[in-house]
N, C-alpha and C positions, 0 to 999 in steps of 0.2 A: 271446435271454435272456429268461427268464419274468418274469413278473410277481409280486411280493411279497403275501402274505395276510398281515392281519396281525389276530391273537386282540384278544375280544371284551377291552377296559378296557386295552388297550396302546397307549401312547405315542409314537406313529410317531417314526424317527431317520432319517436322511440318508432315502434313493431309497426302500432295501428293509429298511431296521431297526427293531426296535424294542425298547420297554421295557417289561413288563409286571410287576406286582407278583405275588405267584404267593400269598402267606401270608404274616402278622407276626407277630408276639410280643412283646405291650407295648405302652407307651405314655409318656405324662408321667407315668402314676401308677405304672409299674413299677418308674421313676428316683425315685419318691419316696420307695415302698415302700422298694426297698434301699437306701438313701441311711439311711432312718426302721428300721431291721432289730428293732428292740424294737417297733414299732410296727407295727398292724396299717392293710390299706386304708380312707382314708374316714375317716381319724381328725383332719386337720385342712383348713382351708379353701382353698377354692382359688384364693385370694392365695398364702397361703401356701405352697402348694405349688409355686406360679409362683417365690414370691422363692428357695424352696429351691434349684429347678434353677437360677435366676442363680447363686445364689450358691457350686453344684456348679462351673458352667462357667466360675465366673472366678476360681476358683484351684484349679482344674485335676483335680479331684478327676473322677476319669475312669471307674472303676470300675463305680459306678451307672450311666451310661449303655450299659455293657456288657449289662445286663440288656437289653436290648431288641432286639430281631434283627426281621434282614428277608431275604427270599428272595427275588429276583428271576429271569426269564426274559428274558433280552437275547439279542438277533441282532443281529451286529457285523462289518464287516469285517472279515478276521485281524490288518491291522495296527494297528486300534484294542483288537483283544484282547490284543496283542502289550503294549503300551501301559497296558493296563486289569489284565494279569496283576501287573504289577510291585509291586501294593499284595499282599501276602502275607499276608493277615488273615484272605479269605475261605475259607470251601468251595466249590468247583468244580465241577461235571459240564459237561463238554462234547462237542459233535457233536464224533464219532468218526470221520475218512474213514480210519482201519484200516479198520473193520468194514462203514460203512456209504457210499452212493456223492454224489461230489460233486452237489452241486445248481447250476441253471446260473443264479447269482443273482452278481452284482459290482458294486460299488461304482463307478457313476462321477458326479465331481462333477459340483456345478451350474456353469454359467459363472462366477457372483461370489465364488467358493471358489477359481480356478486364479486364482493370482497368483505372484508371483516371489519370490526367496530372499533374505529380510530381509537386510538388511546392517548393520543393527543384532542381532539376535539372529539366533544362526546355527540355532536348531533354528525358527526359525517364518518368517513369509511376510506379504509384503506390499507394495502396488504393485498397480495396475491395468495386467492386461494385454491387449494389443490384440484385439481380434475371432477376427479372423481365427489368432493365435497359441494361442488359446482353442479353437478351435475341431478346431483339430489335437491337442490335447492329449485334448480329449473319443473325438475320434476313435482317437485311438491306447491310451487303456484298455479301448474299446471292442472294437477291433481285437484288443486281443494278451489280450482277457476270454474273444472267441468264440474266438478259432483256439486259444490252449492247453485250452481246454472239448474243440472236436473232437478232436484230441491225447487228450486221457482217454477220452473218451469212445471214442476207435480202441482205445486199449490195454483197456482196463476190457472192452470186449465180448470181446475174443482173449484175456482169461482170467490177463492179467498182477496183480500184487498190489496192491491198492488202497495199501498199505501204504509200499509202493515211489513210483505211477506220481503219487500226489497232490502228489511232492514237483516233478510240473513246472507246478501250478496256482500262481499268480501272489496275490500277500498280499489284493486288494482281493475275493477270492472272500470271501461271508459265512459265515460258522461262527455257532454258537449257544449258548449255556450256561446252568444255574444255578446262578444267583451268591447264597451267602446268609453276614450277614456284623454283626455288634453297631453299636450304631447310635456308638458313638465311632467305630469305623474308619472307617463309610462318614460320615460327619460330617468325617474329616478326608481321605476321597478328594476328596468334595463341594468341599470347600477348596482342594485342589488341581485336580483337573482343571474346575471349574468357573469358574477365574480367567482373566481376558479372555485373559493368557496363554499359556492352556493349547491345544492343536489344538484349531480349531474341532469336527473328527470326533468327537471322545469328551468335548469340552463337551457339545454335544448330549445325549449318554447321560446326563453325569450331571448336569445339569439336570433330565433327565425321572427320574433317582433322588430329587431333590432332594423334586421336584412329593410323592410319597409320602412323604415322613419329614413334611415340612409338616403333612399330612394327619394322618399318624398321630401326631406327639408336637409339638404346637405351639409349646409351652411351652420346649422343647429347642431346638427351629430357631431359635426367637426370639433364647435366649440368647445360640447360637452365633453368630447375624449380627453382635448386637451385641458379644460380647468378644471373638471370634476375625474373622471377616472385616472388620468394621467398625473395631475397637477398635487399640489402641496398646499395645506393650509397650517400655519403655523400658530400653535393657542399664545396666551398669552405667558406663558410660564417658559414657554418653546423659545418665542424669540427673546425674551430675554435671555437665555445661556445663548444664544447667538451674538447678541450686541455684545455681551462681556468677552466671549471668548475667539469671538471670529473677528483677524486681525484687521488694523485699519487699512493696511497696504494692499490688503484682498478688495477689501472694498475700494479701495481707490482706483485699484488695476478695472474691476467692473463697471465702475461708475467711466473709465476713460472708453471700456471699448464700448458702452451705451452708448456714449457721443459722438464715437465715431460709426457707430450703426444709426441711431439718429437722424449725422446728416449728413449719409447715404442714402438714406429713404427718401428724405427732404429731397434733397438732389435728382434721386429716382422719378419721382412724382410731380417735381420741375425741375426741370435742368438749371443751375446758375453759371455763372461765369469765375473761369479758375481763380482770378482774383478775388471772388465773394466767399467760397469755402470755407477758408480760417477762420474770418468772421464769423461766418454759419457754428462751424464746430466752435468757437467759442461759446454761443451764446447759448449752446445746448450741456454749457460746462466742461467743456474740454481745455485740460492743463497744457498739453503738449507744444514745446516751441514750434514756431511755423516750420521750420526745416525738418520737425523731425514731425509734425503733422503732413507734409509732403512724402516724406518715404514710405509712412502709412496707406497714405492715399493713394500711391501708385502702386504700391504693392498688389493692389484688384483682391486680398483678402479678407474685403468688410460685408457682412453681411448686412443684407435688408430685412428691415420687418414691419411690423403695427407701429407704426410714430406713439399710436396713445397705446399703446401697452409700453413698451418700450419706458417711455418718461414715468408712467405709473411705476415702474419697478424699477427706476431712475430714484424716484423720490424714496420710494422703500429702504432703497438701499442705502441713501444720503440720513435719512432719517435713525438709523441704526448705530451710525458712525463717533465717536464717544466725543 
């Protein structure tokens, strides 16, 4: 089997595969511009752009994210490509085995990725395989790859139609394609395929694509991590259980913390006189006495954040009070 060559700027994946960014259109500024359709580029501060992108992600306003596009060149085993192509939101042009000759490039798994069928996950694998059995698996991969390629070459040299004889090649044969997709659907792809439960062989490609997205749209990536990957959404049933069993005192403590956090953030963004701070705190729903407020305020332990996010969280908590 031939050794693999990797294009400049590509991230290597598996033994012979890669992902490289061919082209991209837009980034965080394009998302903001699409959302503020009546404004031109550069009419807001960077901090406000970040806040808007986080708001869009939090409230699932997806259209502005579709204004950013990425075009990748990727090379992967056919069985990975068949998983990948289930995401039907992209434009794809794949290497054709009807027109072009197959290349002697096959995926052979590393020993640590040879595992038993999982008892818990019928789609997955787990458990360490003895060394002797691991080597047998890898030898089988190598043997079937070499033998079927020899058969393919023999039939190809005899003039048989490539569109037919390609059918004898195994799915660990490498293929490649150009894949173009918008940011919204790419993030959805990565959310599924970079998940720890996803198959290892596609996960490495998803992680590679994520690297390019982080570079081109860092605010969008940050918001996606905060609200989708690491965030939680509650069903109506789950929310009802929280409302029923979460003590009111806990909600009140959280509301107090938010009142302090909102006040500190507003003060940080636009400094107030000391005499104005307690009144500002009360406007955010704070209920501490003035003497207690000053003690906590002077502790220096109040965390700032995004005012809009904290107010939304405050309103959600307040709606859960009996």
